[in-house]
PAZAPA-4460 file (N, C-alpha, C; in steps of 0.05 Angstrom, whole numbers, plus 32768, in hexadecimal, padded with zeros to 4 digits):
% residues 179
    n_x    n_y    n_z   ca_x   ca_y   ca_z    c_x    c_y    c_z   seq   type   mol
   8042   8075   7E42   8032   8076   7E5A   801C   8061   7E57     1      M     A
   8016   8054   7E6E   8002   803F   7E6F   7FE6   804B   7E71     2      V     A
   7FD5   8046   7E5D   7FBB   8053   7E5C   7FA3   8041   7E5C     3      N     A
   7FA3   802B   7E4D   7F8B   801B   7E4B   7F8A   8008   7E64     4      T     A
   7F71   7FFF   7E68   7F6D   7FEE   7E80   7F7E   7FD5   7E7F     5      S     A
   7F80   7FC7   7E68   7F90   7FAF   7E67   7FAE   7FB5   7E6A     6      S     A
   7FB6   7FCC   7E5F   7FD2   7FD4   7E63   7FD9   7FD9   7E80     7      E     A
   7FC6   7FE6   7E8E   7FCA   7FEC   7EAB   7FCB   7FD2   7EBB     8      R     A
   7FB8   7FBF   7EB5   7FB9   7FA6   7EC3   7FD4   7F98   7EBF     9      H     A
   7FDD   7F97   7EA6   7FF6   7F89   7EA0   800E   7F97   7EAD    10      E     A
   800F   7FB1   7EAB   8026   7FC0   7EB6   8027   7FBD   7ED4    11      Q     A
   8010   7FC0   7EE1   800F   7FBE   7EFE   8017   7FA2   7F08    12      L     A
   800E   7F8E   7EF9   8016   7F72   7EFF   8034   7F6F   7EFD    13      T     A
   8040   7F79   7EE7   805D   7F78   7EE4   806C   7F85   7EFA    14      Q     A
   8063   7F9D   7F02   8070   7FAC   7F18   806E   7F9D   7F32    15      W     A
   8057   7F91   7F38   8054   7F83   7F51   8066   7F6A   7F52    16      L     A
   8068   7F5B   7F3B   807A   7F45   7F3A   8097   7F4E   7F3D    17      H     A
   809D   7F64   7F30   80B8   7F6F   7F32   80BF   7F77   7F4F    18      R     A
   80AC   7F83   7F5D   80B0   7F8B   7F79   80B5   7F72   7F8A    19      L     A
   80A6   7F5D   7F86   80A9   7F45   7F96   80C5   7F39   7F91    20      V     A
   80CE   7F39   7F77   80E8   7F2E   7F71   80FF   7F3F   7F7C    21      E     A
   80FC   7F59   7F7C   8110   7F6B   7F88   8112   7F65   7FA6    22      I     A
   80FB   7F63   7FB3   80FC   7F5D   7FD0   8107   7F41   7FD6    23      L     A
   8101   7F2E   7FC5   810B   7F13   7FC8   812A   7F13   7FC5    24      R     A
   8134   7F20   7FB1   8151   7F20   7FAC   8160   7F30   7FC2    25      S     A
   8154   7F44   7FCD   8161   7F53   7FE2   8160   7F45   7FFD    26      Q     A
   814B   7F35   8001   8147   7F26   801A   8143   7F3A   8031    27      G     A
   814A   7F32   8049   8148   7F44   8060   812D   7F45   806C    28      G     A
   812A   7F59   807E   8111   7F5A   808E   80F8   7F61   807E    29      S     A
   80FB   7F71   8069   80E4   7F77   8058   80D9   7F5F   804A    30      T     A
   80EB   7F4E   8040   80E3   7F35   8033   80D6   7F22   8047    31      W     A
   80E2   7F1F   805F   80D6   7F0E   8073   80BA   7F18   807B    32      R     A
   80B7   7F32   807E   809C   7F3D   8085   8088   7F38   806F    33      S     A
   8091   7F3A   8056   807F   7F35   803F   8075   7F18   8040    34      L     A
   8088   7F06   8043   8081   7EE9   8044   806E   7EE3   805A    35      V     A
   8074   7EED   8072   8063   7EE7   808A   8047   7EF3   8087    36      L     A
   8045   7F0B   807B   802C   7F19   8079   801A   7F0F   8063    37      T     A
   8025   7F08   804B   8013   7F02   8034   8011   7EE5   802D    38      V     A
   8022   7ED4   8038   8022   7EB8   8030   8007   7EAB   8037    39      S     A
   7FFB   7E9E   8023   7FE2   7E90   8027   7FC9   7EA3   8026    40      G     A
   7FCD   7EBB   801D   7FB7   7ECE   801D   7FB0   7ED8   8001    41      K     A
   7F98   7EE3   7FFE   7F8F   7EEF   7FE6   7F84   7F0B   7FEC    42      T     A
   7F89   7F1E   7FDA   7F7F   7F39   7FDE   7F79   7F45   7FC2    43      A     A
   7F66   7F58   7FC3   7F5F   7F67   7FAA   7F68   7F83   7FAE    44      V     A
   7F77   7F8D   7F9B   7F81   7FA9   7F9D   7F75   7FB9   7F86    45      M     A
   7F73   7FD3   7F8B   7F68   7FE6   7F77   7F7B   7FFE   7F77    46      D     A
   7F88   8003   7F60   7F98   801A   7F5D   7F8D   802A   7F45    47      L     A
   7F83   8041   7F4A   7F77   8052   7F35   7F63   8043   7F24    48      D     A
   7F53   8032   7F31   7F3E   8023   7F23   7F48   8009   7F16    49      G     A
   7F61   8003   7F17   7F6C   7FEA   7F0D   7F6C   7FD6   7F23    50      T     A
   7F5C   7FC1   7F20   7F59   7FAE   7F36   7F68   7F94   7F2F    51      Q     A
   7F76   7F8A   7F42   7F85   7F70   7F40   7F80   7F5F   7F59    52      L     A
   7F7F   7F45   7F55   7F7D   7F32   7F6B   7F99   7F26   7F6E    53      R     A
   7FA4   7F28   7F86   7FBE   7F1D   7F8C   7FBB   7F06   7F9F    54      L     A
   7FC9   7EF0   7F99   7FC8   7ED9   7FAB   7FE5   7ED0   7FAF    55      R     A
   7FED   7ECC   7FC8   8008   7EC4   7FCE   8008   7EA9   7FDB    56      A     A
   801A   7E97   7FD0   801C   7E7C   7FDA   8039   7E76   7FE0    57      D     A
   803D   7E65   7FF4   8058   7E5B   7FFA   8065   7E6C   8010    58      G     A
   8079   7E61   801C   8087   7E6F   8031   809F   7E7E   8025    59      E     A
   80B7   7E75   8029   80CF   7E83   801F   80D0   7E84   8001    60      D     A
   80C3   7E70   7FF4   80C1   7E70   7FD7   80A7   7E7D   7FCD    61      S     A
   80A1   7E93   7FDA   8087   7EA1   7FD5   8082   7EA6   7FB7    62      L     A
   806B   7E9E   7FAF   8062   7EA2   7F93   8049   7EB4   7F94    63      Q     A
   8049   7ECA   7F85   8033   7EDD   7F85   8025   7EDA   7F6A    64      V     A
   800C   7ED3   7F6B   7FFB   7ED0   7F53   7FE9   7EE9   7F51    65      H     A
   7FE9   7EF6   7F39   7FDA   7F0E   7F36   7FC8   7F0B   7F1D    66      I     A
   7FAF   7F12   7F21   7F9D   7F11   7F0A   7F8B   7F29   7F09    67      E     A
   7F84   7F32   7EF1   7F72   7F48   7EEE   7F56   7F40   7EF5    68      S     A
   7F47   7F52   7F00   7F2A   7F4D   7F06   7F1B   7F64   7EFA    69      I     A
   7F05   7F5E   7EEE   7EF4   7F72   7EE2   7ED9   7F76   7EF0    70      L     A
   7ED0   7F61   7EFD   7EB7   7F63   7F0C   7EBC   7F6D   7F28    71      E     A
   7EA9   7F79   7F35   7EAD   7F85   7F50   7EB3   7F6F   7F65    72      P     A
   7EC7   7F74   7F75   7ECF   7F63   7F8C   7ED4   7F75   7FA4    73      H     A
   7ED1   7F6A   7FBC   7ED9   7F79   7FD3   7EF7   7F80   7FD2    74      P     A
   7EFD   7F99   7FD7   7F18   7FA4   7FD4   7F26   7FA2   7FEF    75      I     A
   7F40   7F99   7FEF   7F50   7F99   8007   7F63   7FB1   8008    76      N     A
   7F69   7FBC   7FF1   7F7B   7FD3   7FEF   7F72   7FE5   7FD8    77      F     A
   7F70   7FFF   7FDD   7F68   8011   7FC8   7F77   802C   7FCC    78      C     A
   7F81   8036   7FB6   7F8E   8050   7FB7   7F90   805C   7F9B    79      S     A
   7F9C   8073   7F99   7FA1   8080   7F7F   7FBF   8083   7F7C    80      E     A
   7FC8   8084   7F63   7FE5   8086   7F5D   7FF1   80A0   7F69    81      S     A
   7FE2   80B6   7F6A   7FED   80CF   7F74   7FF3   80CC   7F92    82      E     A
   7FE3   80BC   7FA0   7FE9   80B7   7FBD   8004   80A8   7FBF    83      T     A
   8009   8094   7FAE   8022   8086   7FAE   8039   8099   7FA8    84      F     A
   8035   80AA   7F94   804A   80BD   7F8D   8050   80D0   7FA4    85      R     A
   803B   80D9   7FB2   803F   80EB   7FC8   804E   80DD   7FDF    86      D     A
   8048   80C4   7FE4   8056   80B5   7FF9   8073   80B0   7FF2    87      I     A
   8077   80A7   7FD9   8093   80A1   7FD0   80A4   80BA   7FD0    88      I     A
   8099   80D1   7FC9   80A8   80E9   7FC8   80A9   80F8   7FE2    89      N     A
   809D   80ED   7FF7   809F   80F9   8012   808C   8110   8017    90      G     A
   8077   8113   8006   8064   8129   800A   804C   8120   801B    91      R     A
   804A   8106   8021   8034   80FB   8030   803F   80E3   8040    92      L     A
   8036   80E1   8059   803E   80CA   8069   802A   80B3   8064    93      T     A
   8033   809B   8068   8022   8084   8065   800B   8085   8079    94      L     A
   8011   808C   8092   7FFC   808D   80A7   7FE7   80A2   809F    95      D     A
   7FEF   80B9   8096   7FDC   80CE   808F   7FCB   80C5   8077    96      A     A
   7FD7   80B7   8063   7FC8   80AE   804C   7FB2   809B   8054    97      A     A
   7FB8   8089   8067   7FA4   8076   8071   7F8F   8085   8082    98      V     A
   7F98   8096   8094   7F86   80A4   80A6   7F73   80B7   8096    99      A     A
   7F7D   80C3   8080   7F6D   80D6   8071   7F5C   80C8   805B   100      N     A
   7F5E   80AE   8059   7F4E   809F   8046   7F5A   809F   8029   101      G     A
   7F72   80A8   8026   7F7E   80A7   800B   7F88   808B   8005   102      K     A
   7F8C   807B   8019   7F92   805E   8016   7F7D   804F   8027   103      I     A
   7F6F   803D   801A   7F5C   802C   8028   7F69   8010   8029   104      Y     A
   7F6A   8006   8041   7F75   7FEB   8045   7F64   7FDC   8059   105      V     A
   7F5E   7FC3   8052   7F4C   7FB3   8063   7F59   7F99   806A   106      R     A
   7F58   7F91   8083   7F63   7F77   808C   7F62   7F76   80AA   107      G     A
   7F6B   7F5F   80B5   7F6C   7F5D   80D2   7F84   7F6D   80DC   108      N     A
   7F86   7F71   80F6   7F9B   7F81   8101   7FB7   7F76   80FB   109      L     A
   7FBA   7F5C   80FC   7FD5   7F51   80F7   7FDD   7F56   80DA   110      Q     A
   7FCA   7F53   80C7   7FD0   7F59   80AB   7FD6   7F76   80A6   111      D     A
   7FC7   7F88   80B3   7FCC   7FA4   80AF   7FE7   7FAD   80BA   112      L     A
   7FEE   7FA2   80D1   8009   7FA8   80DC   801F   7F9D   80CA   113      L     A
   801A   7F85   80BF   802E   7F7A   80AD   8031   7F8A   8094   114      G     A
   801B   7F93   8089   801B   7FA4   8071   802A   7FBE   8076   115      I     A
   8024   7FCA   808D   8033   7FE3   8095   8051   7FDE   8096   116      N     A
   8058   7FC8   80A2   8075   7FC1   80A5   8082   7FBD   808A   117      Q     A
   8073   7FB0   8078   807E   7FAB   805D   8082   7FC5   804E   118      I     A
   806D   7FD6   804E   806F   7FEF   8040   8085   8001   804B   119      V     A
   8087   8003   8065   809C   8013   8071   80B8   8007   806A   120      M     A
   80BA   7FED   806A   80D3   7FE0   8062   80DA   7FE6   8045   121      G     A
   80C6   7FE5   8033   80CB   7FEB   8017   80D4   8008   8013   122      I     A
   80C6   801A   8021   80CE   8036   801F   80EA   803B   8029   123      L     A
   80F1   802E   803F   810D   8031   804A   8121   8025   8037   124      A     A
   811B   800D   802C   812D   8000   801A   8131   8010   8000   125      D     A
   811C   801F   7FF8   811E   802E   7FDF   8133   8044   7FE0   126      S     A
   813A   804D   7FF8   814F   8061   7FFA   816A   8057   7FF2   127      A     A
   816F   803D   7FF4   8189   8032   7FEE   8189   801D   7FD8   128      V     A
   8172   8014   7FCF   8171   7FFF   7FBB   816B   800B   7F9F   129      N     A
   817F   800A   7F8D   817A   8015   7F72   8164   8007   7F62   130      P     A
   8160   7FEE   7F67   814B   7FDF   7F59   812F   7FEA   7F61   131      E     A
   812B   7FEF   7F7B   8112   7FFA   7F84   810F   8017   7F79   132      L     A
   8124   8026   7F79   8123   8041   7F6E   811B   8041   7F51   133      Q     A
   8126   802E   7F41   811E   802C   7F25   8101   8024   7F22   134      R     A
   80F7   8012   7F33   80DB   800A   7F33   80C9   8023   7F38   135      L     A
   80D0   8033   7F4C   80C0   804B   7F52   80C1   805F   7F3A   136      W     A
   80D9   8062   7F2E   80DB   8074   7F17   80CA   806A   7F00   137      E     A
   80CA   8050   7EFB   80B9   8045   7EE5   809C   804A   7EEB   138      D     A
   8094   8046   7F04   8078   804B   7F0C   8071   8068   7F07   139      F     A
   8082   807A   7F11   807C   8097   7F0F   807B   80A0   7EF2   140      D     A
   808C   8094   7EE1   808D   809D   7EC5   8077   8090   7EB4   141      T     A
   8071   8076   7EB8   8060   8068   7EA7   8042   8067   7EAF   142      L     A
   803D   8069   7EC9   8021   8067   7ED2   8013   8082   7ECD   143      W     A
   7FFB   8081   7EC4   7FED   809A   7EBC   7FE9   80AC   7ED4   144      F     A
   7FE7   80C6   7ECD   7FE3   80DB   7EE1   7FC8   80E8   7EDD   145      R     A
   7FBA   80F0   7EF2   7FA1   80FE   7EEE   7FA6   811A   7EE1   146      P     A
   7F92   8125   7ED5   7F94   813E   7EC8   7F9C   8155   7EDB   147      R     A
   7F90   8155   7EF2   7F97   816A   7F06   7F9F   815C   7F1F   148      S     A
   7FB5   8166   7F2B   7FC0   815A   7F43   7FB2   8166   7F5C   149      L     A
   7FAC   8155   7F70   7FA0   815F   7F88   7FB5   816F   7F98   150      P     A
   7FAC   8183   7FA7   7FBF   8193   7FB7   7FCC   8182   7FCD   151      P     A
   7FE5   8187   7FD2   7FF4   8178   7FE7   7FF4   8188   8001   152      C     A
   7FF2   817A   8017   7FF3   8186   8031   8010   8184   803B   153      Q     A
   8018   8196   804C   8033   8194   8058   8032   817D   806C   154      S     A
   8049   8172   8072   804B   815B   8085   803F   8162   80A0   155      I     A
   8042   817B   80A9   8036   8183   80C3   8018   8181   80C3   156      E     A
   800B   8186   80AC   7FEE   8184   80AA   7FE4   8168   80A7   157      Q     A
   7FF5   8155   80A4   7FED   8139   809F   7FED   8128   80B8   158      Q     A
   7FF2   8134   80CF   7FF3   8124   80E8   7FD8   8116   80EC   159      K     A
   7FD7   80FB   80EC   7FBE   80ED   80F0   7FB4   80F1   810C   160      P     A
   7F99   80F0   810F   7F8C   80F3   8129   7F8A   80D7   8136   161      D     A
   7F9E   80D1   8147   7F9E   80B7   8154   7F8C   80B5   816C   162      Y     A
   7F83   80CC   8176   7F72   80CC   818E   7F55   80CC   8188   163      G     A
   7F4D   80C5   8170   7F31   80C7   8167   7F1E   80B7   8179   164      Y     A
   7F25   809F   8180   7F13   808E   8190   7F10   8099   81AC   165      L     A
   7F25   80A1   81B9   7F24   80AA   81D5   7F15   80C5   81D6   166      I     A
   7F17   80D6   81C2   7F0A   80F0   81C2   7EEC   80ED   81BF   167      T     A
   7EE2   80D6   81B7   7EC6   80D2   81B3   7EB9   80C2   81CA   168      H     A
   7EC8   80BD   81DF   7EBD   80B0   81F7   7EB2   80C6   8209   169      V     A
   7E99   80C3   8212   7E8D   80D8   8223   7E9D   80DC   823C   170      P     A
   7E9E   80F5   8246   7EAE   80FC   825E   7EA5   80ED   8276   171      N     A
   7E8A   80E8   8279   7E81   80DA   8291   7E8C   80BD   8291   172      D     A
   7E90   80B1   827A   7E9C   8097   8279   7EBA   8098   8280   173      V     A
   7EC8   80AD   8275   7EE4   80B0   827A   7EEA   80B5   8298   174      L     A
   7ED7   80C2   82A6   7EDB   80C9   82C2   7ED3   80B3   82D6   175      N     A
   7ECB   809C   82CC   7EC4   8087   82DE   7EDD   807D   82ED   176      I     A
   7EDB   807A   8307   7EF1   8070   8317   7EEA   8054   8321   177      E     A
   7EFC   8042   831D   7EF8   8026   8326   7F09   8021   833E   178      V     A
   7EFD   8018   8354   7F0C   8012   836C   7F15   7FF6   836D   179      D     A
***
């Protein structure tokens, strides 16, 4: 099991490179979405306190450069491993994880939509791709687990509140009629 900070940085870097290579070799819409979304961009991710800076260069010959960072940087993506496990095992939806704050992601609308498309593609591909399944098994087995697991909600209880903005508009504004 991966326990020290340097081991976690190294292992997470290896898994991310492996994920990119699996997607590259399989090709298809998930690979195209990845290239379009991340090419020419840099992001800082935090998984269970392990922070990495990812930089992607190139078009179809996409190269992902990953480096450990130890000093504080603005985070573009933050989550915990148990959230990943819950999503991969179908106990939590991606939308609910973002809406409930279990996944923090920052970017412009186009980037966020691209990231959503990539993640949904990877999850769909995982059902039929044995290499992705092995990657998830390695993550689940080797990445550390917290001492106590958080309680899981049923899928019905995870429905995100999409009407948040409209429910906070005053009724007198909603009742305005324009001729």
